[in-house]
C-alpha positions in Angstrom: -35.3 -5.7 6.4 -33.6 -7.6 9.1 -30.8 -6.4 11.2 -28.5 -8.7 9.4 -29.7 -7.4 5.9 -28.9 -4.0 7.5 -25.3 -4.7 9.0 -24.5 -6.2 5.5 -25.5 -3.2 3.7 -23.6 -1.0 6.2 -20.5 -2.9 5.7 -20.7 -2.9 1.9 -20.9 0.7 1.7 -18.1 1.6 4.0 -15.6 -0.6 2.2 -14.7 2.2 -0.4 -14.1 4.5 2.3 -12.0 1.8 4.0 -9.8 2.0 1.0 -9.1 5.3 0.6 -8.4 5.6 4.4 -5.9 2.6 3.9 -4.3 4.3 0.9 -4.1 7.8 2.9 -2.3 5.7 6.0 -0.1 4.0 3.3 1.0 7.6 1.9 1.3 9.2 5.1 3.6 6.2 6.4 5.8 6.4 3.2 6.4 10.3 3.8 7.1 9.9 7.4 9.5 7.0 6.6 11.4 9.0 3.7 11.7 11.8 5.7 13.4 9.8 8.5 15.5 7.9 5.9 16.6 11.4 4.7 17.9 12.4 7.8 19.7 9.2 8.2 21.0 9.8 5.0 22.2 13.0 6.0 24.5 11.5 8.6 25.7 8.2 7.0 27.2 7.5 3.5 24.9 5.3 2.2 25.5 3.6 -1.2 22.9 3.9 -4.1 22.0 0.2 -4.3 21.3 0.2 -0.7 19.0 3.4 -1.0 17.0 1.4 -3.7 16.4 -1.7 -1.6 15.5 0.7 1.4 12.9 2.6 -1.0 11.3 -0.8 -2.1 11.1 -1.6 1.7 9.4 1.5 2.7 6.8 0.9 -0.1 6.2 -2.5 0.7 5.7 -1.7 4.4 3.5 1.2 3.7 1.1 -1.1 1.6 1.2 -3.7 4.2 0.3 -1.0 7.0 -2.8 0.2 4.7 -3.9 -3.1 3.8 -3.7 -4.1 7.4 -6.4 -1.1 8.1 -8.6 -2.3 5.6 -8.6 -6.0 5.8 -10.4 -7.7 8.6 -9.2 -11.1 10.2 -11.1 -13.9 8.4 -12.0 -11.4 5.2 -12.6 -13.8 2.4 -11.8 -10.7 0.2 -8.8 -9.7 1.7 -6.4 -10.5 -1.4 -9.0 -8.4 -3.9 -8.8 -5.3 -1.4 -5.2 -5.5 -0.7 -4.3 -5.9 -4.4 -6.8 -2.7 -5.1 -5.1 -0.7 -2.3 -1.4 -1.8 -3.9 -2.6 -0.8 -7.4 -3.7 2.7 -6.1 -0.8 3.3 -4.0 1.6 2.5 -6.7 -0.2 4.1 -9.3 -0.5 7.4 -7.1 3.6 7.0 -6.7 4.2 6.3 -10.2 2.3 9.4 -11.1 3.8 11.8 -8.4 7.2 10.4 -9.4 6.7 11.1 -13.2 5.6 14.5 -12.2 8.4 15.7 -10.0 11.3 13.5 -11.2 14.0 15.0 -13.4 15.0 11.3 -14.6 12.7 9.3 -16.7 11.8 5.5 -16.0 11.0 3.4 -19.0 7.5 2.2 -19.2 8.6 -1.2 -18.2 10.0 0.1 -15.1 6.6 1.8 -14.0 5.0 -1.3 -14.9 7.2 -3.5 -12.7 6.7 -1.1 -9.8 2.8 -1.1 -10.1 2.8 -5.0 -10.1 5.2 -5.0 -7.4 2.4 -2.9 -5.6 -0.3 -5.2 -6.7 1.3 -8.5 -5.6 2.5 -6.8 -2.5 -1.1 -6.0 -1.4 -2.5 -9.1 -2.5 -0.2 -11.0 -0.6 -0.6 -9.0 2.7 -4.6 -9.1 2.2 -4.3 -12.7 1.7 -2.1 -13.2 4.8 -4.5 -10.9 7.0 -7.7 -12.2 5.9 -6.6 -15.7 6.4 -6.1 -14.6 10.1 -8.8 -16.3 12.3 -11.2 -13.7 13.6 -11.4 -12.5 16.6 
């Protein structure tokens, strides 16, 4: 085997672990942002509508951070990796929300959340993958 083939095999085998690392980073970023936002809410009276908007911004930011970790510059598969990360992240989020929440969303609400995650991840992957390599 040539060195190029060995490098390619190592890159391909490392991608699944990169997805999981990106997912864990996204989840950790979400947890930190939610705790920080909860502290802010305890001191400031914020309307429910603004809380929903900030929660969506936190989710999109966390997805972008995870995608930033897994999509190298100039990667042609960035959109697929980003969409996969968004799908996994929102799937985990919807599952946790459904298990822990006293409120039940409709299936359309869950589907909308998951599709937003896929779109945010795919767009992030497309943007990051389109940057010129170093």
